[in-house]
N, C-alpha and C positions, 0 to 999 in steps of 0.2 A: 679047177677051180669054175665054178657057176660065172655064164655069161651075168656082162651087167648092162644098162642100157649108158651107150657111148654119145654124148655131143661129140660132134664138130669141133667145135669149142664150146668149153663150157662158158654159159652166160651167166653173171654177176650182177646181182644191182647195184648200178652206179646212182647217182645225183648228180639230174643235170643242172641244178642253177638254187645259188643258198649256197649257204658256208662253209656246207661241205660238197660243194662240187666236184666233181672228181673224187669222190668216198664212195667206201662202202658204210651208210653209217651207221650200220647193224656192228659189222665190225669196230669202228675209230668208237663209238659214242660207246660201247658195253666192255671195251679191253678197259677205257680209263677209269670209269663208273667203277666196276673191277677194285682196279686198283688204292684211287681215289677213297672207297668203304676202306679197303686194307688201310695207308695212313691213318682214315678216322680215327679204327679202330685199335693201333698202335697208341697213337695219340693221347685219347680218351683215356688209356689201362693201360703202361708201359711198364706197369710190375706186373699184371695178373697177363698181356702179353708174352713178359719175359718168363715166362711162366709154362704157358702152353705151347711154347717156342721150342722148348724142350722138352716137353713131353711129342711133342711133333714130331721133333730132330728122331728120340727115343723108336719114335714108334719106325717112321720112313727106316734111317739103321737093321733093326728088328726084320721087316718086311721088305724093304727091296734091295740091300747089300747084296748080296748075293747075283740079284737083276744088275743090277748097273756094274759090278765083274763081267759076269753075262754076256750081255748087252753087250757092251765094247770091249770084249775078247770078240762075240762072234764076228763085229763090224773087221775087226782084223782078217779073223778067216775067211770069209765072204770077198774082202777088197784082195786077198791075199792069191783067189780059186778066180779068179774075173783075168786078173792081171795073165792067167795062162792059159785062158777058155780062149782060143784058136778063134771065136765071134766075138769079143770086147777088139780082136784088131783090125775091123771093119764097120762093125758098129758107131755112129759118132753121136756124140750132144748136140743135134739137130739130123737134116738132112745127109742123106749121100753126097749129094753135091756142092755142101758147104762147105768153105775153109774157114781158115784159123780170120778170128779179126788181128788177134794181136802176132804179131813174132816167139818165135821159141823163150826166143831171151826178154821181152816184157814180158811175154804169160807164163813168165818164174819168178823174175822181178815183182809182181806184183800179189804172185803168193805167195813165195816168203814176205811182205811185205802185210802182208795180212794175221801171219804169225807176232811180230812186231809190235807189241798190246805192253795193255802195263802189268800182267802179268807173269811174261818175260823177264819185266828190271824186279816189279817185286821180291820175285824169286830169284834171283841172278844168285847172289851173294848167298841167303837165307837158307835156305833150300837144302842145298848141299851139305851146306855146316848142318842144322838138323839132322842129318840121317847119318852127318858121323858120331851123331851126337847116342842117334838109335833110329834103328830100321831094324827089319822081321834078321836080315842076319846077325844081328848080333846083338837082338834081342832072346837068339837060339844058339850062342856061346861061339860065336864065329861070323868074319867075315869071308866076301868070295876073293881072297886076293893081298889086297889088302884094305883097310881102311877109307881110300880115298878112291878108289875106285867102286867098292861097293856102296861110298853119295854119291858116287855121280850114279852108277849103275842105275837105281831108284829113281834119282831126276829123272833120265833119260826115261825110265817107265811111265815117270807121270807125264811129258814133253814130246813123246815120241809119235811112233807109228799109230797108237789106240787112238789119242788125241783127233790126227790128222782124219786116220779113213772115220772117225766122227761127223767130221765133218765133209768130209769125200759124199759120204751116203748120200748125207740132206743134198751135196749139190749136185749127182748124177740122179738122184732123184726128179731134181728138178730140170738137169738140164734135157733128162730123156722124152719128160715131159712137152715142157715147155717149148726148146727147140726142135726135136725133133715131131712133136705133135703136137705143135701152134697151139698151145694151149696155154691160159693168163699167168707171167709170175708168178706169184703167190703162192705162199705152202701147202692151198689145198689142189692145187696144181700135183703138185708130186701124188696122189692117190691116187688119180683117173683110172688106171690098169684095174685098183680093188673092186672101186666104187661110183665109178661114171657119173650120169648128170644126175648124183643125189649131189654132189660137192656142193650141187647152186644154190641149195637152204642152206638150213641150221648146221646141216655137218659139214659143208663145207665151213661156213661160218666161224662153228666151232672150232675146226680147225686152225683159223687163219688168229682168232683171237685166242688161241693157246703159245700160237707161237709168238704173238709180242709180248707175254706174259711173259716165255720162257726169257726172251729179249731183256727187257726191264732185270728182271734176276740177274741173267749175267752180265749187261752194263751196271750194276748198283753196284757187283761186286767189284768189279771193276773199278766202276768209282772211289767206293769204298779204299778201298787197297791200295786204291794209286794215293789218295789222299792224308793215311798213314803216313806215305813217308815223306812224301810234300812237309807236313806238320814235323815230323820228326828231322826231315833236313833243314828243314827254318829255324828247326833249336842248337844246333849242333853249330850252327854258322854265326846266328845271333848270341848266340849262350839264354835267351830267353825261354822263361819255364811256361809261359802263355802257351807256347808252342806245343811242348811234350812235354812231359813232369822228368824226375831223373833214371825212373822205372822202361822209359820209351811211350810210354798211354800217352798221345795229347788229347784236353779237354772234347771234351763236345763243341764247347765255342768258336774254338780254332779249326776242329773239323769244317764244322758249319761254313764259318764263316771262308775259308778255301774255300770248298764247294761251290760255295756264292760267287769269285773269283771266276772260277772255272765257268762254270756256268755262264757268267756273264761274255765269258772267252766265245761258248761255241756259239749263242745267238749271234752276237756278231760275226762265229763265220760263217753260222748258217744263212745267214744275211745278207752276207760279200757275195753270197751263191759259189754252186757249186765247186768250176772250174775253181776261182779264184780264194773260195777260199776251203775248202775245205782238198780237196784236194794241195794245195800248197803247203796248206799244216802238216798235211799225211804226209807230204814228200819232208817237211823238214824231219821232221821225229824221226822220219825213216837215216837220214840225215846223220844227227847228232848221234841216232843211238850206233851207230856203224860207229861213228868219232868215239865215242865210247869203249867199241868193242876193241877198237885199235892202239887205248892205250893201253888198257889193261893188257896187248900181246905184247907190245915192246915193249912196256915196263916190266914186265915179269920174266920169268925163267922161260922163253918159248918152248922150247923142246923137249923140257918137261910137264908141258901143258898141253901138249900137241900131245905125247906121248901115254899122256892120260887119256886124252880125246877117245886115243882109239885101244886101248886098253878097257875100259866101263863101255864104250864100243861096240866089241865085240864081246864082252861080258853080255850085254841086255838081250845081244842075240838069241848068247845061248837057251839065254834065261827065258826069253818069252816065251817061247811054245807054252811053258809052263806053268811060269808069272803071270800072264796074263787074262785068266782062269782061280787062280788061289783067293780063295775066300778064307779067311783065319776064325778060327770056330771060339767065342768070346768064354764058351762054359768048358771048353776043354781045358784040359792038361794045362801048366805052366811050360813056353814062353805063352799057348792059346791067347790068352784073355788080351796080354798085350802086347799083343800084333793086332789082335782085333781092332784094340785102341789107335796103335796107329796106322792101320788100312782106313778109318774110320777119317783121324784128322787128316788124312796126305790122299790119298788115295779115290773114295767114292768125295769127299773132298770136290776133288781136282774131273773124274768122271761127271761128277754133276756138271759139275762148269763148265765144261765138255758142254752138254749136253746141250744146256741153252744157250750157250753161241751160235751153237748145228744154225739155225736158223738166220742166223742173221753170218757168220761166213759162209754160209750152204749157198745162200741167195747173190751175196757176190762172188763166190768161185764159179758160179753157176753161170754168170750175168758175161760173164770172161770166155770162157770156153766154151763157143760157139765152133761148133765144127773140127773139136778133137777127137780123136777115138777113148775108149771107155779103157782102152791099156795105158793107153798115153797118160790122160788126163787123171786115170788114180797114181799113174808113175809122180809127175808133178806134182800134185795134189797134195802128196803127203808126201814121198824122197826128201825130194825138195825143201821145203822147212822145217821139216823133220831132221836130214843136216847142219842146219840154220839152227835151233837152240839145241841140240848137242854140241855145236861148237861153241855157242855165246853162253852156254852152261857151265861149258870143258876152263873157258879160256877167264871169266870172273868167281866164279864157283871155285874152282883147282887151283885160283889165284889166292883164296882165302883159306884154300884147306892146305896147302900149301906150306901161306907165312905161319901154323898152327905148326903143319911137323917138321918141319924143322928151327920149333920154337921159337920165332921170330917174334909172335904172337904173345908167347904164354898164356894163352886163353882166354884173352883181352877179347875176341872177336867170337870165341865158342858161348863166354856168356855175355855180350849184351845180347839187349833187346835184341826183336824182330826185324824191325821196320829200323834202328840203328847201323848192323851188321856189317851194312855195301858204303854207307858211311866210317865204321872204324876202320874195315878194310883198306879202306885211301889215307889214310890216317896211315896205316903203315906200309904200303906200296909206294906213297911219293912224299913228295918234299913238303914242310907245311904249305908251302905256297901256291905249287902244284896241287896240295890237294886239295887248299880251298877253293882254290878254281871250279877243281871236280866233283867239289858239292857243290856247288850252285850250276854248276852244266845241268847235275843228275836231276837238281830239283827243277829247271828249266823245260827237262827231260820227259820227267814225271809230268808235268803241267802240260804237255805236249801232245802227249800222250790219254790223258785223260779227254784232253778236248780234241783229236781229232780221232778216239772210240766213241765219245755220243756222240761226233756230229753224226758220223756214216751210222752211226743205231739209230739215228732220227728218220736218219734219210732212208734203212731200214722197216722202219717199223711202220715208214707215211704211205712205202711202196706197198708192207702188204694191207694199209688199210684204204689201198686202195682196190684193193684184188686184183693190186699188176696193171693196173692202168698207168698210161703215160698220164699223170697230175703236172701242171704248168707250177710253178717255184711256188711256195703255200707259205710265206716266211712268220706269219701268224700262228697257221699249224704246229707247225716245228720248235717256233718261243711257248704252245700249250706245254707237249708234251716238252720242251727242257724242265717246266713248272715240274710236270708229274714226276720226270725224274727224281729232284732237287725229295719234290717232297716224301717220297718212298724213300731216298738216301738216308735225308735227313729223321724220320718216322725211326726208321734202322737201325742207324748211328743212337738213337736217342735212347731207343728200350734196352738194348747189351753194348751199347758201344762197336768198338770194330769186329771182336768176334762175334754178335750174333752174324755178319754176313755172314759166315759160311755155313752157319743151322740156315737160315735161310735161303738157301741156294743149294742145300739137302734135301730141304722137302719141296723146292721151288720147282726142283724139274723133274720130277715124276709121273707130272704128264705127258709132260713132251715127249721125252722116253720110249712114253706107247706110241708116240703119230713116229717115234722114227725107225721102230719098232717093223710096223705096217711100209715107210715106207721103204725096205728092206723087202721086201717081200713083194712090193711093189715093180723094186727096180729085178728081183730076181723075175719078174713072168717076163716083165720087157725082151729083156736076158733069153729066155730060153727059149718064149714065145722069134723072139729074132735067130735063135740057131736052126730054130725049123725051118724057120720058110728063107727058100729062095728068091723071095722082094726083098730082106733087107739083105743078098747081098748080092744079086744082078740089076734087081730093081732101081727106079727111079725116087720109091718112095723110101718110108721111117714106116717101122713097126705096127700093123690098121688093128686094133685093137675094137670095131665094130662089127668084127663077123665072127 
């Protein structure tokens, strides 16, 4: 690869006075302008926007389905290769003399906490149940062992190594460049080995802007899916059709009302300060989530649930080498078209979601991982959260599947709307009083997770907008971003309801997926140079790209 001019540290424009003091105004203003123009376009012509969104989704699936599948598969392969390379045990996210800032226990806890979000609760019951009705095995005329194992295996596919390898790639690229070579903690820094000082200008601004837009797409999906569950839960608790109709579809007015309440709490959380607000509510969310997990575990058939976890986990590992690269053909003979539709509805949506959330989660993982070796980081960032996700789905989703398999549910969970399945499972698993209490806890947990995720996303957006500079608390900027996020979430829901958020995600993740491919090349260049450089093993400095 040709040499590129590398600055000791990227010099990125930061204004020193005025409203945008401490920020890069180009990145902050253009990202806001793009989103607000999109909101205006959606609100001005909802019907036309809905049609165009469907067309964009169709084009994206046609052109980029294989790209999404192969890119995520490549992330897994590279992550696995990095674990076994000898240099990965020496090369650190930082200088050779750096030591981890957090104990291994605290570090792993924060890794797992990053995975406890809206999605893991939204799909905890609904996804395994959906896969027990239809998945590629069933569409092909059979299942691997039994329906429960097959359903959990495909759930694990979406929440396992592929997802966390996606996050690890962004975190590695940032950690190696920012901690190891003193670059500012912003997305453009991950590409320094490829483009060098060129990233100080419009090229770097474009990378940061696309990163912010990806985070907005990811957090919008998170908010809308969480709001759907909150409204469905309130409908079950109150019996009112204001929150959701009998088909489980929340009306727009209910979704918008719930969003205003949630974002008001977000603003309060941020105004109270990061330590007192955001960290407190994040810790509360983690505590309540583990409480929900233990209720399901202790009130269910523990032995059968854990046996299902092991069986599905082994099946997942057996199929992963080939399954992570499968692209089902929509134009092939049956069941190809049905499998392709399933893949678009589930796998492509998830891969797009993980890509959109990667700048947010990757930035967090990089922040907390200074001093960790590449091998240690990958094992901690990929394996620990994956195991937590598997346990979560095996217990909550497995409980629902066993209720159906044992004939207790009699099809009531299978037939329930997506957002109602977790509440229907509670009705069958617990006595009426306990079930009502747990429904209230679930609704409360959804609200907490929306607030925690949105608050953390706003902090990440501000960090990128400041080009990695340390900025003082700026509540007004946080409030503006809360309004921007509310605007795009409301506009997307107005166009096509909750279902439109999936289409938006699939389309919106394309630009940042290209940046992630470049990040992969950046990591490989650092690792190969470190492998060939005796300074990376015995010296006092990390890999130097200035020669």
